[in-house]
N, C-alpha and C positions, 0 to 999 in steps of 0.2 A: 418529517421531510416534506418539502413542497411538492405537491401532487404533479406539477408540471416537470419536475426534475428528470424523471425517466425519459420523457419525450425529448427534452433538451439533450439529455445524454446521447440518445439514439441519433439525433440530428448531427451532433458533433462527430460522433463515430462515422456516420455516413459521409460527412464533409472531409474528414481525414482520409477515408478510403478513397474518395474522388480525387483528392489531391495526390495521393499515391499513384492511382491509376494514371492520372495526367502526367505525372513525372516519369512514369515508366514508358509512355508512349505520347510525347507532346505533339507529334505530327498527325495523330489520329483524329479526323474530324468527328468521328462518332463519339469519342471521349468528350470533345469540346461541346458537342450538342447535349450529351447527357448532362454535363455540368450546368450549361445554360438553362435546360429544362428543369433541373433539380432546384436551381436558385429561384426560379420563377414560381414554384409551386406555392410558397407562402412567405410572409414576412418573416416567420421564424426560420425558415430555410436560408433566407438571405442573411439573416443576423448570424446564424451558426457559420455560414461560409465566410462572412467578413471577419468573425472572430478567429477562426482557424487560419484563414489566409494571413491575418496580421501576425499571428504568432510565428508562422513559418516565413516571415520576411516577404510575404507577397502583398498583393493589394487587390482592390476590386477589379482591376484590369489585368489580372494574372493571365488571362487568355489572349491578351493582346500579343501580336507578333513580336514587337520590340521587347516586351518583358520576357517573352518566352525565350528569345535569343539570348538575352542578358543573363538568364538564370539557368539555362540548360545544363551547363557543365558543372554547376554548384549544387543542383538538387540531387538528393539521394533517391534510390529506387525502391527501397523495401521499407516496410514498417519497422524492422529491427534497426536498420542503420538510420532511419528517420529518428527513431526514439533515442538511440544511444550515441549517435554520431554528432551530438551537439545539443539537442534538446531532449530531455527526459521527462516522459509523462509518468507521474507517480500517483499511490493510494495503497490499500492492502493488497500487495501483489502486482505493482506497477499500473499501466494505464487501464488494464481490464476491470479494475476494481475502484477506479476513481470516483465513481458515484455509487459505490456500495456493491455487494455481490451480484453478479449478473445472472442470467437465466440458467446457464449451464451449471453454475456453482450452486444455485438455489435447488436445482434438480438433485445434486449429490447431497446437499446438506439436510440435516434434521432440524437445525435451528439456525436462524439468520437474524441479524439486527440491522437496523438502518443508521443513518447519520445521527451522531450524538446519543444513540440509545444504548443503555446498559441494562442487561437483563440476567437475573439470577435463575439458574436452572437446577432441578433436582435430578440427579443421575440415577440409573437403575440400581447401582450397588450401594446407594446411600451417600455417595459423595455429592459435592455440589460444584457447579462451574458458573462463575460470573463472566458473562460474554461482554466484551467491549463493543464500541460502535463498529459498524460496517464490518462485522465479523461473521464467521460461520464454522460450524462444527458438524461432524458426522460421527455417529455413535456405532460401536461394534461390541456389544456386551453379551456374554453367554455364561453358562455355568463353568466353562474351562477358562475364559479370559475376559479381561475388561480393557478395552481400548478405544480410543476415538482418534479423529483427525481434525486438527485445526486447519480448515481450508483457506481461512483468510483472517486476518486481524489478530485479536488478542483475547486472552481469557485467563482468569484466576481460578485455580482448582483447589479445593480442599478435599483431600483424598481419605476416604475411610479405610481403616486397617483391614487388610486381607492378605496375609503372607503367601497364600496359595495362588493368589491371582494378582500380580503386580499390575499397577495402573500405568498404562502406556499412552502417551500422546505423540502423535506423528504430525510433523509439519515439513512438507517437502521431503527431503531425503534423510531427515534427522528425527530421532525419538528422544523424549524425555520420559524416564521410567521411575516410579516410586512405589513404595509399599504403603507408607503412611506419611503424608506430607501436605503442606500448603505451599503452592508455588504459582508464579506468574509466568506465562509464556506468550510471546508475540512474534509475529512474522512481519517486518516492515521493510519493504523494498528488498525482499528475499534475504534479509539479515535476521537470524534467529536469536531472540533474547530470552533468557530464563533467569529468574530471581526466586529464591527460596525464602519463604517466611519461617518455616520450621520443618524439620525432617531432613531426609536425604534424597536427592534427585540425581540420577545419572543421565547424561546427555550423550548420546552415541548415534552411529549410523543405522543403516537399514537392518543389519544383523544384530538382533538384540542380544545374542549370546557372546558377542565380541566385547572386548574391553571398551569401556566408555571413553569418549573423547575428553569429557570433564565430568567430575563428580563434585556436586555442589552441597554444602551443608547450610545450616540456617544462617540467614543474613549474608549469603553469598550470591553473586550474580555472574553471568557470563553472556557475552554476545559472540556468535559464530557466523562468519561470512563464508558459506560454502564456495563461492566463486573463487575467493583468494585463499581460502584455508586459514585466514586470520582469526585468532581467538583473543578476546580481551576479557578480563575478569576483574572483580573487586568485591568490596564489602559494602553492605547498605543496611541501615537500621531496619528492624522488622516493620516499623510503622511506615516506612517509605516503600515497602513492597506493593506493587500494583496501585500506586498513588493516583493513577488515572481514575480509580473509582470515586475519588473525591475531587476530580477535575483538576489534578496536578500532574504534570509530567516532570520527572527528575531524570535528567540526562548526564551520563558521565562519559565523556570521550566518544560520543556517538556521531556517526556520519550525518551530515545534513540530509542526505538521501533518506536515511532510516527515520530521522527525526521528523522530517517533513511528511513522510508517509503516515506516521503516527498521529501527528497534530491534524493532518488532513482528514482523519475519521470524524472529526468534529465540524468540518466545513463542507459546504456544498460545492460540487464541480471538481474540476481538475486543477491540480497544482503543477505547474511546469517549470522545471529548472533549466534556464536557457544556456547555462555553461556548466559542463561536467566538473570543472575544477571547483565550482562552488559546492557541488553535491558530494564530492569526495572529502571535503574538509571536515574535521572533527570539532564538535562544540560540547560544552558542559553547561548546565544551568538548570534552573527550576522555572517551569513555564505554566501559566494559569490558563486553563482550558475554558474558563468562563468567558474569555475573550480570545477565541481561537486565532483570529487574524492577528491580534496583537502578540499572541504567543509565537505565531510563525515569523512575524517580523523580528522579534526578539531572538529567535533561534538562527535567523540568517544574518543578523546584523554583524556578528563577529567576522563574518567572511567578507564584509563590505558590499554585500547585496541588498537590494530593495525589492519591495513588492510592487507590482503593477496590476491593476484590474483590467484585463483586456476585454472581458465581457462579464456579465453576472455569474458566469459559470467557469470562467478561465482566470486563474491567478498566475501571473508570471513572476518567477524569481529571477532577477537579472542583475548584472553588475551595475554599480552606480555610474 
């Protein structure tokens, strides 16, 4: 990853926070002065401000009285409504992971990968995990149990046999449990995907003793959207499981939100979907990650959307 990326990410986050602060209290002269001083700190600060202001429909004169009056009623007041009310910031786990796992996530994780990085790990029980880009896992192994948490991104697990200690992977409020299996698991825009190469994998909620939501055998896959409760499932040849390890993504009826988040792990910066109706549409296809921008354009093309490069670190998906 470019060594300047973390600094650019920080500046973009600060610029977004300043816009939100301004939108919450546009009449406050202290806020206006804070923004003015922040923009004057460096050329990079001004570039970050200009990029974010452009994305949110503002301009370099956003602080002007006329502009403020024109936009006062239309601007949203919190990060949540800003993100979901018309423009959605995406990555492993939405905006927070657009540039890879953040500091808090790194503090929790035992292993973390960066943009486009794939790493194979030997686990304490003899199993292996192949961690995808911009992903993070935390381990919890003992003589009594073997479990880990997929904190962000994706991983392919090859589970060694141990009937006395089922292998459990948690992501959000869901678990995937296996005794001996190989399976792929990813969390993209809060949608959980599990694909099984061989063996049997049960996917369920927080209570591991409860009946699984879905049970998957070899060459079966499922996606679960906890927010809507929607479950989609199908079959896939074993050679197509975790194809991202070979720089290929195979999507079947996936939302543009989830697919964009997955492809974004191979790209620098933030990907912003300007219209939620684009993100909710479902697409299928095979996408070549050796050209991630081309893959993203191909993914959104069926929706009638196109890509616009707002800044080197902001890609906008918008209607044509």
